[in-house]
N, C-alpha and C positions, 0 to 999 in steps of 0.2 A: 504494500500500500504506500503510495507516494502522496504527501500532503503539502500544500502551500499555506503559509501563514503570513499575515501582515500585522505590524505592530504600530501603535500610536507613538511609542517612545522606546528607548533602549531598556528602561526598567521592565517593561512588559516582556521583552525578549529574554531578559535575565530570569524573570519569574517563570517563563515557559520552560526554560532549560532546567530549572529547579524541580519542576513537576515531573520530569522524566527521571525518576529515581531508580528506574530499572537498570541504569548503568552502574548502580552501587555494587552489583554482583560481579562486575567485570574487573579483571585484574588491571592494575594501572598500566602495565606494559602493553596491554591489548588495545588501548585507546590511542589513536593516532590523530594528530591535529596538524592542519596546514593553513597558512594565511597568505593570501596574495594581495598586495597593495598595487593598485593600478592608477595611472595618471593620464589625463587628456585635457588639453585646453584649460589649464589651471584648476582642474577638478581632481579630486582623489576619491577612489572607490575601493571597497574591500570585498573580497570574496574569501570566505572561510569554509573549511571542510573539517568535520570531526567524524571519524569512523570507529567502529568497534566490531567485534565478531557478529553482533546482532543487528547491525544496520549502520546508518550514517545520517548526517545532516549537512546541508549547505546553507550558509547564511550570506546574503548579498546586501551590502549597504552601498547604494547608488545615490550620489548627490542630487540627481534629477528626480528621485522618488521621495515621497513624503515620509516613508517608513522603511525600516529594514524588512527583508523578506527571507523566510526560512522554508526550505523544502526538506522533508524527511523521507528517508528511504529504508526499506526493510533489508536491503542488501548493501553491504559496505562497498563491494566492487562496483555496483551500479552508481552509488554516490560519487565514487572516484571518477568513474567514466563521465558523468555529467559535469563534475567540477572541471575536468580536463576540457570537455567540449565548450563549457562556458568561457574558460580562459582563452581558448583558440578563437572563439567567436569575438570576444572582446578585442583581441589583437587585430583581427581582420577589420574591426570597426574603428581602428585607430587608437585604441588604448595601449599604453606602454606599461609593461610589468616592471614596477620599481623594486618589488621584493616578492619572493615566493619561497616560503620555508616555514619554519616553526614560528608560533606566535611570538611577537615581540613583547617584552615586559620591561617596564621602567619608564 
């Protein structure tokens, strides 16, 4: 089951992730996270991926949209596939990848 969500603000997004406590049973090393920072015409966008053995989620923060969007996947490989497709499409649409890797902290 794939699901799309839209949020009024980032607090709602954080609350939604807290509701998915199913991930508590997953070993820390099984969870993989990837963040891409994209730039185009003085705009910055984020594309984030979080996967585990039981599924995955892609979060997109686009400055042209009112709210972040999250899509959930039952299959981690499918989430990675769509993340990769989204990055490729963004590059074709003129976005430059400024960073692609582990989430930045600090």
